[in-house]
Each structure stands twice: as structure tokens, then as C-alpha cells.
C-alpha positions as CSV (number, residue, x, y, z in Angstrom):
1,X,-72.8,12.9,-59.9
2,X,-75.7,12.7,-57.4
3,X,-75.5,14.9,-54.4
4,X,-76.4,12.9,-51.3
5,X,-79.0,14.4,-49.0
6,X,-79.4,13.8,-45.3
7,X,-78.1,10.2,-45.3
8,X,-76.6,10.5,-41.8
9,X,-78.2,8.4,-39.1
10,X,-78.1,9.4,-35.4
11,X,-79.2,7.5,-32.4
12,X,-82.4,9.0,-30.9
13,X,-81.9,11.3,-27.9
14,X,-83.9,13.5,-25.7
15,X,-81.1,15.9,-25.0
16,X,-82.0,19.4,-26.3
17,X,-78.4,20.5,-26.8
18,X,-77.6,17.3,-28.8
19,X,-80.7,17.8,-30.9
20,X,-79.8,21.4,-31.6
21,X,-76.2,20.5,-32.6
22,X,-77.4,17.8,-34.9
23,X,-79.9,20.2,-36.5
24,X,-77.2,22.8,-37.1
25,X,-74.8,20.2,-38.5
26,X,-77.5,18.8,-40.9
27,X,-78.5,22.3,-42.1
28,X,-74.9,23.3,-42.6
29,X,-74.3,20.2,-44.7
30,X,-77.3,20.9,-46.8
31,X,-76.1,24.5,-47.4
32,X,-72.8,23.1,-48.4
33,X,-74.4,20.7,-50.8
34,X,-76.4,23.5,-52.4
35,X,-73.3,25.6,-52.9
36,X,-71.6,22.6,-54.4
37,X,-74.3,22.2,-57.0
38,X,-74.1,25.9,-58.0
39,X,-70.3,25.9,-58.2
40,X,-70.4,22.8,-60.3
41,X,-73.0,24.5,-62.6
42,X,-70.7,27.5,-63.0
43,X,-67.9,25.1,-63.8
44,X,-69.9,23.6,-66.7
45,X,-70.8,27.0,-68.2
46,X,-67.9,26.7,-70.8
47,X,-69.8,23.7,-72.2
48,X,-73.1,25.6,-72.5
49,X,-73.0,25.4,-76.3
50,X,-73.9,21.7,-76.2
51,X,-77.0,22.5,-74.2
52,X,-78.0,25.6,-76.3
53,X,-81.5,24.2,-77.2
54,X,-82.3,23.5,-73.5
55,X,-81.0,27.0,-72.5
56,X,-83.2,28.6,-75.1
57,X,-86.2,26.6,-73.8
58,X,-85.5,27.6,-70.2
59,X,-85.1,31.3,-71.2
60,X,-88.5,31.2,-72.8
61,X,-90.1,29.6,-69.7
62,X,-88.4,32.0,-67.3
63,X,-88.8,35.1,-69.5
64,X,-91.9,34.9,-71.7
65,X,-93.6,32.6,-69.3
66,X,-93.4,35.2,-66.5
67,X,-93.9,38.3,-68.7
68,X,-97.6,38.8,-68.0
69,X,-97.3,38.2,-64.2
70,X,-94.4,40.5,-63.8
71,X,-96.1,43.2,-65.9
72,X,-99.3,43.2,-63.8
73,X,-97.5,43.0,-60.5
74,X,-95.0,45.8,-61.1
75,X,-97.5,48.0,-62.8
76,X,-99.7,48.1,-59.7
77,X,-96.7,48.2,-57.5
78,X,-95.6,51.5,-59.2
79,X,-99.2,52.8,-59.0
80,X,-99.5,52.1,-55.3
81,X,-96.0,53.5,-54.6
82,X,-96.8,56.7,-56.5
83,X,-100.2,57.1,-54.7
84,X,-98.9,56.6,-51.2
85,X,-95.7,58.7,-51.7
86,X,-97.6,61.4,-53.6
87,X,-100.2,61.9,-50.9
88,X,-97.4,62.4,-48.3
89,X,-95.4,64.7,-50.6
90,X,-98.4,66.8,-51.4
91,X,-98.5,67.9,-47.8
92,X,-95.2,69.6,-48.4
93,X,-96.0,70.8,-51.9
94,X,-93.5,68.4,-53.4
95,X,-95.7,66.0,-55.3
96,X,-93.8,66.8,-58.5
97,X,-90.9,64.8,-57.0
98,X,-92.9,61.6,-56.9
99,X,-91.3,60.4,-60.1
100,X,-87.9,60.5,-58.6
101,X,-89.0,58.5,-55.6
102,X,-90.8,55.9,-57.7
103,X,-88.1,55.3,-60.2
104,X,-85.2,55.2,-57.7
105,X,-87.2,52.8,-55.3
106,X,-88.0,50.5,-58.2
107,X,-84.4,50.4,-59.5
108,X,-82.8,50.0,-56.2
109,X,-85.1,47.7,-54.3
110,X,-88.7,46.8,-55.5
111,X,-87.9,46.1,-59.1
112,X,-85.3,43.3,-58.5
113,X,-87.1,42.0,-55.4
114,X,-90.5,41.8,-56.9
115,X,-89.2,40.1,-60.1
116,X,-87.1,37.6,-58.1
117,X,-90.1,36.7,-55.9
118,X,-92.3,36.1,-58.9
119,X,-89.6,33.9,-60.5
120,X,-89.0,32.0,-57.3
121,X,-92.8,31.4,-56.9
122,X,-93.4,30.3,-60.5
123,X,-90.2,29.2,-62.2
124,X,-88.4,28.1,-59.1
125,X,-91.3,26.0,-58.0
126,X,-91.6,24.4,-61.4
127,X,-87.9,23.6,-61.4
128,X,-88.1,21.9,-58.0
129,X,-91.2,19.9,-59.0
130,X,-89.7,18.7,-62.3
131,X,-86.3,17.7,-60.8
132,X,-88.1,16.3,-57.7
133,X,-90.3,14.1,-59.9
134,X,-87.2,12.9,-61.7
135,X,-85.5,12.2,-58.3
136,X,-88.3,10.1,-56.9
137,X,-88.7,8.2,-60.1
138,X,-85.0,7.4,-60.2
139,X,-84.4,9.3,-63.4
140,X,-81.4,11.1,-61.8
141,X,-79.9,7.8,-60.9
142,X,-80.4,6.7,-64.5
143,X,-78.5,9.8,-65.7
144,X,-75.7,8.9,-63.4
145,X,-75.6,5.3,-64.7
146,X,-75.3,6.7,-68.3
147,X,-72.4,8.9,-67.1
148,X,-74.4,12.1,-67.6
149,X,-73.9,14.6,-64.8
150,X,-77.3,15.8,-63.6
151,X,-75.7,19.2,-62.7
152,X,-74.5,19.7,-66.2
153,X,-77.6,18.3,-67.8
154,X,-80.3,20.0,-65.6
155,X,-78.8,22.8,-63.4
156,X,-76.4,24.6,-65.8
157,X,-79.0,25.4,-68.5
158,X,-81.4,26.7,-65.9
159,X,-78.7,28.8,-64.3
160,X,-77.6,30.4,-67.5
161,X,-81.2,31.1,-68.5
162,X,-82.0,32.7,-65.2
163,X,-78.8,34.8,-65.2
164,X,-80.0,36.4,-68.5
165,X,-83.8,36.6,-67.9
166,X,-83.9,37.9,-64.3
167,X,-81.9,41.0,-65.0
168,X,-83.8,41.6,-68.2
169,X,-87.1,41.3,-66.4
170,X,-85.9,43.5,-63.6
171,X,-85.1,46.4,-66.1
172,X,-88.5,45.8,-67.7
173,X,-90.2,45.8,-64.3
174,X,-88.6,49.2,-63.5
175,X,-89.9,50.7,-66.7
176,X,-93.4,49.3,-66.3
177,X,-93.6,50.3,-62.7
178,X,-92.5,53.9,-63.5
179,X,-95.2,54.1,-66.2
180,X,-97.7,52.9,-63.6
181,X,-96.6,55.6,-61.3
182,X,-96.9,58.2,-64.1
183,X,-100.6,57.2,-64.6
184,X,-101.4,57.8,-61.0
185,X,-99.4,61.1,-60.9
186,X,-101.3,62.4,-63.9
187,X,-104.8,61.2,-62.9
188,X,-104.7,61.7,-59.1
189,X,-101.9,64.0,-58.2
190,X,-102.2,66.6,-60.9
191,X,-98.6,66.0,-62.0
192,X,-98.2,66.1,-65.8
193,X,-96.5,63.2,-67.6
194,X,-93.7,65.6,-68.7
195,X,-93.0,66.9,-65.2
196,X,-93.2,63.3,-63.8
197,X,-90.7,61.8,-66.1
198,X,-88.4,64.8,-66.1
199,X,-88.1,64.5,-62.4
200,X,-87.8,60.8,-62.5
201,X,-84.8,60.7,-64.9
202,X,-83.2,63.9,-63.7
203,X,-81.9,62.4,-60.5
204,X,-81.5,58.8,-61.7
205,X,-77.9,57.6,-61.7
206,X,-76.5,54.6,-63.5
207,X,-75.3,53.4,-60.1
208,X,-79.0,52.8,-59.1
209,X,-79.6,50.8,-62.3
210,X,-76.4,48.8,-61.8
211,X,-77.4,48.0,-58.2
212,X,-80.7,46.6,-59.4
213,X,-78.9,44.4,-62.0
214,X,-76.4,43.2,-59.5
215,X,-79.2,42.2,-57.2
216,X,-81.0,40.4,-60.0
217,X,-77.8,38.4,-60.8
218,X,-77.5,37.3,-57.1
219,X,-81.2,36.5,-56.9
220,X,-80.8,34.4,-60.0
221,X,-78.2,32.2,-58.4
222,X,-80.3,31.9,-55.2
223,X,-83.4,30.8,-57.1
224,X,-81.7,28.2,-59.2
225,X,-79.5,27.0,-56.4
226,X,-82.3,26.5,-53.9
227,X,-84.8,25.1,-56.5
228,X,-82.4,22.6,-58.0
229,X,-81.0,21.4,-54.7
230,X,-84.5,20.9,-53.2
231,X,-85.4,19.0,-56.4
232,X,-82.4,16.7,-56.1
233,X,-83.1,16.3,-52.4
234,X,-86.7,15.1,-53.0
235,X,-87.7,11.7,-51.6
236,X,-90.8,9.9,-50.4
237,X,-92.8,10.1,-53.6
238,X,-95.4,12.7,-54.5
239,X,-95.7,13.9,-50.9
240,X,-92.0,14.7,-51.0
241,X,-92.3,16.6,-54.3
242,X,-95.0,18.9,-52.8
243,X,-93.1,19.4,-49.5
244,X,-89.8,20.3,-51.2
245,X,-91.5,22.6,-53.8
246,X,-93.0,24.5,-50.9
247,X,-89.7,24.6,-49.1
248,X,-87.9,25.9,-52.2
249,X,-90.3,28.8,-52.6
250,X,-90.1,29.8,-48.9
251,X,-86.3,29.5,-48.6
252,X,-85.8,31.4,-51.9
253,X,-88.0,34.3,-50.9
254,X,-86.3,34.6,-47.4
255,X,-82.8,34.4,-49.0
256,X,-83.8,37.0,-51.6
257,X,-84.9,39.5,-48.8
258,X,-81.8,38.9,-46.7
259,X,-79.5,39.1,-49.7
260,X,-81.2,42.3,-50.9
261,X,-80.6,44.0,-47.5
262,X,-77.0,42.9,-47.4
263,X,-76.2,44.2,-50.9
264,X,-77.9,47.5,-50.1
265,X,-76.1,47.8,-46.8
266,X,-72.7,47.4,-48.4
267,X,-73.3,49.5,-51.5
268,X,-75.0,52.5,-49.9
269,X,-73.0,52.4,-46.6
């Protein structure tokens, strides 16, 4: 089943209100088509065993392929966070509490958001480019002719892989970021590793970890949904592939930030 994309035709007009209404209608339809793709992918999850090899391949690309980038990014994020927070806490004689601040901030916010942004920029862009190339070369139409649903064949394996790897990388990011903060605490704040990690884990609640995992799951759906939809919506050859790849990264990052705020707002209200 091929999801149509912006096939509506309107007569040209100079009326601003009409143009605005058409824009809202078109964007609303595009959102609906993206949601349809994701819902169909969830519907096909019970048939995932047939695509187990592709799922393993996508898990490797999303997980191992992003391992180095996530490691470096969150290591220095934890170091910067510890340095900036430690300098302020030192004015009040509370620099020993820097471990609590770093770990809770990583688990609640920065860990899942940093990981999701990296995955959206690398894995999401790759998904859009691959599916977009298949779209402009009419490979998606060929799948449809062979009675192979592109959503089951292309979207579902990527969704399952991302649902596993994004939370796993998020937990890993929190650990590495906390270690980075510990290095700064020991070397620049005169806080021993023992005191740093004792304070970090003393006030950590499983609720904070679970919030990060929940965000990672939501971000996984956003990344795959936006990337696959923009890939299927690609047209106009190589220029269209580049344009939609850029759009998928921008839209994914913006939606990740908005969704992260909304989840935090409801959980910690």
C-alpha cells in the first residue's frame, strides 16, 4: 500500500486566507498520513518474525552504528554539565551535590534528548535517503505490484529496531555522561569519585530512569514515523531526496523537543 502525498490540486489564488487554509489542510493531511504509516507498522509487529534478519540488521545500524557518536557526545555533555553546575554550587559550598544534579538531569532530560537527536540526525536521515531513493526510482511501486506492503517490508523492521535501541542507548548515555561528570568533579571540583557517585545514586529514583525510557520510546516512534514518511513522500529525483532528508531531520528534532517538554510537564506536574 503506497501512501499518497500531496496529490491535491488547487486553482491559484492571491487570497491570503485561502492560501493559509490550504496550507493548514495540506499539513494536516500529511500528519494524518504519517500517523497512518506508524499505526500500520504497529499492526504488522505480530508478523515481525518473518523479518527477523532485517530487524537485526537495523538494530546493528541504529545501535552499534551510533555507539561512538553517542559515547563522545554524552561524555562531554556530562563533563560540561558538571563543570557549569559545580562552579555555581561551589559558591554555596554544595559542590558535592553535583553528582545528583548531573545524573538526574541526564536521566530525565538530556540523556534521551541527546540520544534521540543523534539518532534522528544519523539513522533517521539514512532511513529517509534510502526510502526516498526507492520512491523516486519507483521501487516502492514495484513492491506494491508484487503485493508486498512497503510499510510491513520497510517501516516495521525499522520501528522495532528503534524501539529497542533508542532506550538502550539512552540508558548507556546516562551512564557515560555520569562518568564524564565524575571526571570533572574529581579533577576540577575537588570532589572524590566516591563522594560524587554516592550523592549521584543516593537521590536517584527509579521514576527518573523510567521517565527517560518512556521518552526514548516516544522519540523512537517520532524518528521512524517522520523519516519513513518523508522517504515515501519523496519525489523530483535526487533533489527531492536531499530536500526530504533535510526536512526529516528538522521535523524530528523539533518534535523531539516538543514531545520531551510535554512528557515532563505531565509527569512532574
